[in-house]
VOMI-60331 format. One record per residue (C-alpha): x negated, y negated, z. Coordinates in steps of 0.02 Angstrom, whole numbers, padded with zeros to 5 digits, always signed. Layout:
XYZ;...
END
This chain:
-04978-03191+04055;-04972-03344+04124;-04789-03429+04095;-04714-03588+04113;-04705-03581+04291;-04910-03544+04333;-04921-03645+04456;-04812-03675+04625;-04646-03762+04647;-04741-03926+04715;-04802-03934+04522;-04635-03936+04453;-04664-04127+04396;-04799-04084+04304;-04710-03952+04221;-04520-04050+04181;-04662-04194+04087;-04719-04060+03985;-04566-03994+03924;-04491-04159+03883;-04622-04223+03805;-04602-04047+03702;-04413-04109+03663;-04421-04284+03667;-04575-04253+03520;-04491-04150+03428;-04296-04153+03478;-04182-04165+03311;-04324-04154+03221;-04312-03973+03170;-04164-03891+03264;-04030-03968+03137;-04082-03882+02964;-04093-03986+02814;-04058-03894+02618;-03935-03786+02695;-03758-03843+02696;-03615-03747+02812;-03505-03711+02659;-03641-03625+02559;-03680-03443+02647;-03655-03343+02810;-03856-03374+02839;-03789-03545+02848;-03653-03541+02972;-03761-03429+03085;-03894-03542+03080;-03801-03704+03133;-03698-03614+03249;-03870-03544+03331;-03905-03754+03339;-03771-03788+03406;-03775-03653+03552;-03946-03716+03576;-03889-03913+03612;-03754-03825+03732;-03910-03715+03824;-03873-03561+03756;-04029-03530+03712;-04034-03344+03719;-03866-03342+03588;-03955-03469+03477;-04113-03334+03440;-03999-03183+03402;-03889-03303+03277;-04066-03371+03214;-04125-03204+03200;-03975-03135+03121;-04000-03258+02999;-04178-03210+02928;-04130-03026+02916;-03956-03091+02792;-04032-03249+02704;-04071-03197+02515;-04197-03143+02449;-04245-03313+02367;-04202-03417+02507;-04335-03568+02502;-04486-03557+02613;-04446-03734+02705;-04292-03657+02760;-04346-03493+02845;-04504-03606+02936;-04372-03689+03021;-04280-03567+03081;-04421-03494+03148;-04483-03656+03206;-04299-03670+03302;-04335-03498+03380;-04501-03565+03431;-04413-03687+03534;-04278-03580+03592;-04411-03448+03654;-04519-03574+03768;-04353-03639+03831;-04322-03463+03889;-04498-03443+03984;-04541-03318+03844;-04713-03410+03781;-04782-03277+03681;-04633-03228+03603;-04644-03426+03560;-04841-03413+03486;-04787-03279+03397;-04650-03385+03309;-04753-03551+03275;-04901-03434+03195;-04790-03387+03075;-04687-03552+03037;-04897-03642+03021;-04912-03479+02895;-04769-03543+02790;-04811-03715+02792;-04973-03680+02734;-04900-03581+02590;-04771-03707+02556;-04917-03813+02542;-04837-03917+02680;-05015-03998+02751;-04937-04122+02869;-04794-03998+02950;-04933-03898+02996;-05019-04035+03087;-04856-04048+03196;-04825-03875+03213;-05008-03834+03284;-04952-03973+03408;-04807-03900+03442;-04912-03738+03461;-05046-03825+03571;-04896-03866+03698;-04854-03695+03717;-05019-03659+03776;-05011-03811+03877;-04861-03733+03979;-04979-03577+03989;-05130-03668+04079;-05222-03621+03919;-05308-03796+03888;-05448-03770+03806;-05338-03669+03672;-05230-03810+03655;-05387-03934+03634;-05454-03837+03490;-05277-03841+03408;-05260-04035+03437;-05449-04104+03382;-05558-03954+03390;-05730-04052+03435;-05894-04009+03302;-05993-04078+03459;-05945-04161+03604;-05748-04246+03636;-05700-04370+03531;-05568-04418+03402;-05682-04481+03265;-05778-04297+03261;-05642-04162+03265;-05637-04013+03140;-05547-04043+03015;-05417-03903+03020;-05363-03962+03187;-05190-04049+03239;-05250-04232+03225;-05382-04236+03101;-05226-04159+02968;-05109-04316+03041;-05251-04445+03020;-05276-04403+02837;-05128-04370+02791;-05065-04546+02864;-04942-04457+02978;-04938-04549+03115;-04802-04473+03214;-04903-04344+03226;-05049-04449+03266;-04940-04521+03414;-04906-04323+03469;-05052-04258+03429;-05139-04382+03545;-05001-04372+03692;-05035-04171+03690;-05195-04224+03687;-05194-04318+03859;-05084-04204+03913;-05216-04067+03895;-05334-04154+03992;-05244-04211+04112;-05166-04044+04162;-05364-03985+04162;-05410-04110+04293;-05515-04205+04156;-05433-04393+04177;-05544-04515+04090;-05517-04415+03942;-05323-04390+03973;-05305-04572+03993;-05393-04622+03856;-05297-04520+03732;-05146-04573+03807;-05177-04769+03786;-05227-04736+03611;-05075-04641+03595;-04956-04758+03695;-05038-04906+03603;-04997-04795+03416;-04816-04773+03489;-04782-04942+03530;-04853-05024+03357;-04742-04895+03255;-04594-04921+03367;-04598-04727+03402;-04507-04780+03568;-04474-04575+03616;-04635-04566+03650;-04652-04705+03747;-04575-04618+03918;-04672-04475+03923;-04838-04556+03890;-04815-04677+04038;-04754-04528+04142;-04906-04429+04113;-05012-04609+04147;-04920-04612+04307;-04941-04426+04360;-05138-04464+04330;-05138-04614+04456;-05015-04504+04576;-05140-04383+04546;-05291-04472+04590;-05190-04555+04744;-05171-04389+04817;-05376-04341+04810;-05399-04489+04892;-05259-04456+05033;-05333-04290+05052;-05509-04360+05080;-05458-04493+05197;-05381-04331+05308;-05564-04236+05287;-05653-04389+05362;-05533-04446+05492;-05539-04246+05549;-05694-04281+05580;-05683-04425+05669;-05743-04573+05529;-05660-04699+05463;-05561-04670+05322;-05526-04866+05276;-05622-04834+05090;-05512-04696+05044;-05360-04746+05100;-05346-04913+05018;-05415-04813+04837;-05264-04706+04882;-05160-04860+04897;-05241-04950+04740;-05198-04770+04664;-05012-04745+04714;-04981-04929+04662;-05008-04908+04495;-04923-04752+04491;-04778-04817+04573;-04795-04958+04399;-04809-04848+04290;-04649-04739+04314;-04562-04878+04353;-04611-04942+04164;-04567-04757+04104;-04399-04786+04189;-04375-04966+04120;-04394-04902+03946;-04281-04721+03971;-04124-04835+04042;-04147-04962+03895;-04134-04805+03794;-03993-04724+03876;-04132-04573+03862;-04043-04468+04027;-04188-04337+03998;-04340-04478+03997;-04227-04543+04145;-04227-04385+04259;-04405-04345+04240;-04458-04519+04284;-04363-04514+04439;-04448-04341+04491;-04614-04411+04481;-04575-04591+04570;-04485-04454+04699;-04633-04416+04819;-04695-04595+04800;-04568-04670+04884;-04532-04528+05013;-04746-04548+05029;-04697-04752+05061;-04571-04676+05188;-04429-04803+05095;-04288-04723+05153;-04159-04830+05040;-04253-04788+04891;-04266-04598+04916;-04073-04599+04957;-04040-04702+04800;-04158-04590+04688;-04083-04433+04749;-03915-04488+04707;-03946-04531+04527;-04021-04376+04494;-03865-04252+04566;-03770-04376+04466;-03910-04347+04313;-03911-04139+04330;-03698-04152+04300;-03739-04251+04161;-03885-04143+04076;-03833-03985+03967;-03878-03830+04062;-04058-03798+04001;-04234-03750+04110;-04262-03920+04129;-04091-03965+04231;-04106-03830+04335;-04280-03834+04389;-04246-04013+04408;-04121-03946+04537;-04246-03843+04607;-04352-03994+04652;-04203-04093+04727;-04173-03965+04837;-04351-03946+04885;-04379-04128+04909;-04296-04113+05082;-04454-04018+05143;-04588-04100+05249;-04698-04176+05117;-04863-04109+05106;-04810-03927+05154;-04785-03797+05020;-04661-03710+05125;-04605-03807+05274;-04420-03798+05345;-04309-03949+05312;-04205-04049+05463;-04059-03971+05517;-03966-04114+05465;-04017-04100+05275;-03984-03914+05237;-03827-03923+05205;-03917-04044+05039;-04054-03937+05008;-03948-03788+04996;-03806-03875+04896;-03960-03900+04756;-04062-03740+04754;-03915-03652+04728;-03834-03758+04591;-04003-03729+04529;-03996-03541+04536;-03817-03566+04453;-03895-03632+04296;-04030-03517+04269;-03896-03399+04297;-03822-03471+04165;-03959-03476+04031;-04041-03347+04061;-04185-03387+04138;-04259-03261+04281;-04406-03398+04313;-04314-03502+04369;-04183-03421+04447;-04344-03330+04561;-04406-03482+04626;-04208-03559+04666;-04183-03379+04745;-04337-03374+04820;-04306-03576+04892;-04145-03511+04961;-04235-03351+05049;-04346-03486+05134;-04192-03608+05202;-04126-03449+05261;-04286-03392+05371;-04304-03571+05443;-04133-03542+05515;-04199-03386+05576;-04078-03280+05465;-04189-03154+05439;-04077-03026+05349;-04004-03162+05234;-04183-03216+05197;-04265-03056+05172;-04092-03021+05035;-04132-03170+04936;-04320-03143+04964;-04284-02981+04883;-04195-03030+04765;-04303-03164+04702;-04466-03027+04686;-04328-02937+04551;-04291-03082+04471;-04486-03121+04455;-04539-02944+04374;-04405-02941+04230;-04526-02981+04128;-04733-02992+04122;-04717-03205+04089;-04647-03203+04251;-04716-03108+04345;-04852-03219+04422;-04751-03301+04548;-04711-03145+04637;-04833-03161+04762;-04761-03299+04835;-04615-03187+04892;-04713-03061+04929;-04788-03159+05057;-04620-03245+05121;-04561-03045+05153;-04722-03012+05269;-04673-03193+05359;-04503-03117+05360;-04531-02967+05434;-04689-03017+05519;-04580-03140+05643;-04463-02981+05664;-04569-02903+05743;-04588-02769+05586;-04795-02762+05591;-04812-02616+05474;-04688-02675+05346;-04774-02851+05376;-04940-02779+05334;-04899-02688+05174;-04810-02834+05112;-04925-02944+05146;-05053-02817+05039;-04950-02797+04915;-04973-02996+04887;-05145-02990+04880;-05142-02879+04776;-05045-02991+04668;-05145-03120+04705;-05292-03014+04651;-05229-02955+04499;-05215-03114+04424;-05338-03222+04518;-05460-03282+04373;-05306-03340+04283;-05187-03462+04424;-05345-03533+04487;-05416-03594+04320;-05245-03633+04239;-05199-03803+04326;-05280-03944+04409;-05088-03951+04531;-05140-03757+04567;-05293-03785+04629;-05271-03949+04742;-05134-03842+04810;-05214-03703+04860;-05252-03719+05047;-05058-03726+05047;-04996-03564+04933;-05130-03463+04923;-05261-03487+05055;-05099-03438+05202;-05066-03282+05133;-05260-03212+05133;-05281-03284+05313;-05114-03211+05393;-05166-03039+05290;-05346-03033+05391;-05247-03084+05553;-05123-02933+05550;-05282-02828+05504;-05368-02886+05655;-05229-02866+05754;-05262-02668+05734;-05437-02676+05782;-05480-02555+05926;-05549-02617+06090;-05712-02535+06084;-05737-02636+05924;-05699-02819+05983;-05821-02846+06118;-06027-02815+06071;-06078-02650+06237;-06208-02540+06291;-06128-02393+06248;-06075-02376+06070;-05920-02272+05996;-05910-02178+05856;-05921-02242+05671;-05756-02307+05620;-05694-02216+05441;-05722-02357+05295;-05519-02365+05290;-05525-02461+05460;-05443-02611+05506;-05591-02708+05528;-05688-02658+05370;-05497-02675+05282;-05517-02853+05353;-05701-02880+05271;-05617-02835+05128;-05477-02965+05118;-05598-03093+05181;-05718-03056+05037;-05569-03080+04931;-05512-03241+05017;-05688-03293+04965;-05683-03247+04790;-05530-03357+04771;-05596-03496+04878;-05757-03523+04736;-05643-03481+04569;-05526-03608+04655;-05651-03745+04675;-05758-03716+04518;-05595-03707+04398;-05587-03628+04234;-05792-03697+04196;-05846-03538+04279;-05754-03388+04284;-05830-03270+04431;-05866-03051+04396;-05876-02990+04560;-05967-02816+04583;-05866-02709+04719;-06010-02570+04727;-06141-02734+04767;-06062-02748+04954;-06070-02557+04994;-06272-02570+04912;-06302-02715+05011;-06262-02639+05175;-06332-02477+05145;-06494-02540+05070;-06550-02699+05156;-06635-02615+05299;-06653-02718+05482;-06510-02853+05398;-06354-02866+05494;-06207-02962+05385;-06102-03074+05505;-05928-03158+05431;-05802-03274+05508;-05638-03309+05451;-05548-03484+05557;-05364-03480+05594;-05271-03605+05680;-05318-03561+05866;-05457-03450+05863;-05607-03409+05730;-05660-03206+05714;-05842-03153+05712;-05848-02994+05596;-06049-02913+05610;-06087-02779+05500;-06239-02687+05585;-06351-02523+05519;-06300-02359+05593;-06158-02468+05706;-05978-02490+05692;-05950-02647+05634;-05907-02778+05762;-05751-02919+05798;-05810-03071+05911;-05671-03204+05947;-05716-03391+05979;-05549-03460+06075;-05503-03632+06013;-05532-03654+05864;-05523-03850+05856;-05645-03858+05977;-05782-03768+05893;-05766-03882+05753;-05755-04046+05846;-05932-03968+05916;-05986-03916+05748;-05969-04080+05676;-06058-04159+05826;-06212-03997+05808;-06222-04075+05616;-06217-04270+05649;-06366-04238+05794;-06460-04117+05666;-06472-04260+05539;-06504-04387+05686;-06714-04420+05656;-06726-04553+05794;-06681-04414+05956;-06843-04368+06022;-06863-04233+06096;-06712-04151+06027;-06575-04111+06147;-06521-03936+06106;-06379-03923+06209;-06244-03886+06085;-06392-03786+05998;-06379-03662+06153;-06186-03711+06156;-06150-03632+05972;-06309-03494+06005;-06191-03425+06149;-06013-03420+06048;-06076-03353+05885;-06251-03239+05917;-06248-03193+06123;-06123-03064+06110;-06183-02980+05968;-06365-02998+06040;-06395-02829+06105;-06304-02734+05959;-06450-02824+05862;-06600-02775+05965;-06554-02610+05966;-06533-02585+05776;-06699-02686+05763;-06641-02825+05661;-06762-02940+05578;-06630-03012+05474;-06465-03128+05474;-06346-03143+05332;-06207-03246+05345;-06042-03276+05255;-05968-03425+05340;-05811-03511+05338;-05757-03670+05319;-05831-03789+05426;-05957-03654+05483;-06038-03702+05319;-06085-03845+05364;-06240-03830+05473;-06386-03720+05452;-06376-03559+05571;-06557-03571+05585;-06537-03738+05709;-06433-03616+05850;-06560-03596+06011;-06568-03458+06153;-06636-03604+06271;-06814-03552+06235;-06834-03560+06043;-06746-03565+05875;-06632-03426+05805;-06761-03455+05645;-06889-03404+05759;-06811-03235+05804;-06749-03192+05630;-06747-03226+05441;-06586-03295+05398;-06498-03312+05233;-06321-03354+05172;-06213-03284+05052;-06022-03372+04994;-05979-03177+04974;-06061-02994+04934;-05974-02950+04788;-06052-03093+04729;-06230-03080+04769;-06350-02958+04659;-06407-02787+04761;-06581-02767+04731;-06715-02867+04768;-06806-02936+04598;-06994-02969+04627;-07088-03025+04464;-07284-02981+04455;-07326-03157+04390;-07245-03288+04492;-07243-03459+04394;-07084-03606+04408;-07035-03705+04275;-07053-03856+04404;-06958-04045+04384;-06987-04192+04509;-06919-04360+04516;-07005-04480+04640;-06948-04642+04596;-06816-04741+04632;-06677-04718+04512;-06482-04829+04504;-06345-04683+04413;-06199-04751+04398;-06221-04911+04511;-06285-04797+04647;-06463-04803+04722;-06562-04677+04765;-06697-04697+04861;-06894-04672+04790;-06955-04482+04845;-07131-04527+04860;-07200-04362+04899;-07133-04288+04782;-07302-04294+04669;-07369-04192+04842;-07260-04039+04843;-07285-04008+04643;-07464-04006+04679;-07422-03904+04813;-07310-03792+04720;-07423-03756+04587;-07555-03708+04698;-07446-03584+04768;-07395-03539+04594;-07520-03562+04471;-07485-03567+04269;-07301-03655+04334;-07248-03792+04181;-07247-03939+04255;-07128-04098+04192;-07137-04255+04319;-07026-04411+04326;-06993-04503+04153;-07059-04324+04081;-06927-04243+04181;-06769-04255+04053;-06603-04177+03993;-06673-04140+03831;-06868-04055+03909;-06757-03948+04047;-06645-03889+03919;-06785-03850+03796;-06883-03776+03923;-06766-03649+03984;-06712-03590+03838;-06876-03546+03757;-06960-03485+03916;-06927-03352+04064;-06965-03423+04230;-06904-03317+04392;-06898-03488+04488;-06836-03644+04430;-06896-03789+04573;-06823-03963+04557;-06885-04096+04670;-06754-04229+04652;-06587-04300+04714;-06440-04207+04695;-06254-04174+04759;-06126-04059+04800;-05963-04148+04810;-05773-04102+04849;-05741-04118+04674;-05872-03978+04572;-05885-04100+04413;-05972-04204+04526;-06112-04089+04551;-06270-04137+04488;-06461-04178+04478;-06532-04346+04417;-06700-04320+04262;-06822-04412+04297;-06745-04547+04183;-06619-04549+04269;-06478-04443+04189;-06338-04333+04278;-06352-04161+04250;-06190-04061+04335;-06225-03893+04356;-06111-03812+04243;-06234-03899+04118;-06376-03835+04189;-06295-03654+04189;-06273-03686+03999;-06418-03723+03983;-06503-03557+04064;-06388-03441+03973;-06357-03532+03796;-06489-03499+03675;-06561-03327+03739;-06437-03228+03802;-06564-03090+03823;-06665-03173+03935;-06719-03112+04110;-06612-03189+04247;-06696-03313+04363;-06705-03242+04500;-06733-03408+04605;-06658-03597+04607;-06747-03694+04734;-06677-03897+04766;-06765-03981+04877;-06687-04170+04892;-06486-04116+04880;-06389-04151+05021;-06178-04098+05061;-06047-04236+05110;-06052-04212+05290;-05859-04114+05377;-05819-04074+05190;-05752-03877+05167;-05735-03911+04976;-05916-03996+04977;-05975-03864+05072;-05908-03729+04907;-06024-03820+04814;-06173-03762+04890;-06107-03587+04965;-06095-03575+04763;-06247-03680+04692;-06340-03488+04648;-06191-03431+04538;-06159-03579+04448;-06335-03597+04411;-06365-03429+04329;-06475-03380+04466;-06481-03207+04588;-06508-03333+04734;-06550-03528+04778;-06636-03659+04915;-06557-03800+04940;-06543-03952+05063;-06390-03996+05165;-06444-04160+05176;-06595-04279+05146;-06719-04195+05208;-06890-04294+05256;-06984-04283+05098;-07170-04252+05172;-07089-04116+05271;-06988-04038+05141;-07148-04028+05049;-07252-03938+05178;-07134-03784+05182;-07109-03772+05002;-07295-03756+04986;-07285-03634+05119;-07149-03547+05082;-07221-03494+04902;-07350-03460+04980;-07303-03322+05091;-07186-03269+04947;-07335-03196+04847;-07364-03092+05003;-07259-02916+04944;-07213-02894+05109;-07093-03031+05117;-06926-03077+05053;-06880-03230+05034;-06752-03238+05175;-06947-03174+05265;-07036-03308+05173;-06912-03466+05218;-06935-03417+05392;-07116-03412+05420;-07113-03573+05314;-07004-03680+05440;-07068-03587+05599;-07244-03666+05533;-07142-03843+05507;-07064-03803+05705;-07245-03736+05772;-07348-03858+05694;-07483-03812+05572;-07623-03858+05695;-07501-03822+05849;-07489-03648+05943;-07347-03560+05984;-07305-03648+06136;-07328-03828+06082;-07166-03889+06089;-07226-04085+06085;-07253-04066+05889;-07098-04166+05790;-07080-04037+05692;-06989-03954+05808;-06839-04111+05750;-06720-04013+05648;-06688-04171+05558;-06849-04106+05454;-06851-03953+05453;-06680-03890+05472;-06587-03935+05310;-06661-03815+05184;-06553-03649+05166;-06579-03498+05086;-06386-03447+04983;-06369-03285+04861;-06504-03133+04864;-06611-03135+05010;-06721-02981+04964;
END
């Protein structure tokens, strides 16, 4: 079960905002029970005692009183009175970090409201129940409770039984404002910022018109959080283009604009909170402002904000809000932009002071989750001071606190990772390895939940999840015998499956799954099949699989070659390798340089292929499958050069994101037909111009000649509706799309363009394929011949790596950059012609088609004068997924 602290501590601010929204929307409404006087009966006294204890922050004691009151209520007690007690219990359970109990209490309260005919309160309670689901990262469930759309997402088109329509029907403006604010927060946490902003602005307008001033602070904070997150995304994009030597000006200006808007929105919230003497609202807002001031290096504002936050912690009652706020204040002394950076020596005392304060408050209110984070952060502080004994003691206490109940266990991997780091620094390799394995096992058990729960986790993946896998792989590779570290003529005996190198491969595969799950988020739940890896390695005769793992200082290549032990090759100087790859990619796209300079292609061949060449030749390998990491995904391996020929001229080549996500067998229907859709005209979509593709009609003609009986839709006939209908009414083993497309850092921006200028995302394409006829045969191949991938952007290449998965197909062929459409048309026709040969698999068919382009259809094998040898024309098409 996910819990309120599903995401790492860096995301505390959004969590605190959510808590403040809950308490602000409903604080004071349900806690003081109407209809029961203190003089009436003992249950009423218990209820009032519970209210007093709740307001003092003693939530468990409040729960005890209210549960006793329910047990001792007279049988004729009003339904409304029982209902309010259940509402109080739900809020207290949420404060205690027990969302399952909170949901049960809300379900009972809603049922009692319905039995009592109190429709308005049903709507309000549904909103609060939705907020519990938000704390669990269950955004879709929250949205369904708030405004379950009949079709498209629209306030005017919700199911009548959801919260917003109930509030509208009852003319309950308070309920409407609450539902709109919660909807905005749900879409914000899901990363749908346009929808979030629309709902929040509508809610804010209603709030201001109706005078619900208590809603203004949380709504302004939520709007500010949207702008702040957009600023961080643009800053990271700027960082990415700087890393590859490109101008980051556009991204920096965009980021600064978002950040200025965020600051304005937060400062508006702060002004309102101060005017209302709303200490909780002021606290949340200042916590939101602090990272902005730190990015701006505004020393005076940072100091003043920290001082005021400290004073507010002293004034707030002991609560989850105060505990997490103190922890966030303690962490604010760590370097900005690092998940577990070390504070400077002159800030250690202040950081420790607030972390200890957060731990003390957590202990006082019996909040195991908050205590876990406070103790863990204190352990990290000791780790930074090289006080490893104290660090390990605190870290182990954090692990114990994290495992007190199922709702807290999801943070456990952070403290297992921390313990592993401590053991590693102490030189205790065996203990470090065991503890890292525990951390990865914990991560794998919650992979789908944690990486789809919230955009904040997706954003922070590289800081709080990715390093755990890589550090474990590095530990595992440290145990690889020397005999497996380089290719040799005298081969050692086959190692056991549990060898360090095999273990590293399994961890690397888990990392790939985590990366893809993080990239796609909750729009695509991955279902790996462990046996697929075993079957593919065992059954792929003549096929070698080469995996790469990038570390800060060097890069590992691990090769699985049939009937040989796995091989390990190290490439020194990762930074230099990345620079070479970036320059190589730029050169590959250059169509103006003739003859093509193979210097970098030969250099990379010497690093990646040459160390394994003797082993590949002795095993009779004819196909290479690459499972690449990071920046290595951005170039087609087919273009590596041995000094006399390209790699594709020696081996068929494919790539796959992970063997456990690759269909383990081939599928070759007797009647090879395709659904073929293309767009040849110049189109303007969302103010972006997509150039004409004049060779698309020729490409489609060649496809139909190679695959008779194929269904064709060109230009105006190619619409989103036509694509959907065709996919849902007929079985096609091949889907061929000759139109513009993009693989972006944001998976929501991965799309193709129809002939009518409509965008179709790969998520929509997946739904078109799967919905309507669930028993349809799976598509074997999706071919996209005019897509492009952002250069140097590792997240964008994840979109390409996962295209087959996203499109619901066994494999895909797509282009890494905008290719020459005339050459692409010819390669496409040749590929399908070769694919009809039952002795060739997909990788081999593509190989033969690309060799035709390299050597020229009229030139001989030794004719290197033909312009086809320029890789920009023939190289961008890569095969992803099943290659059989």
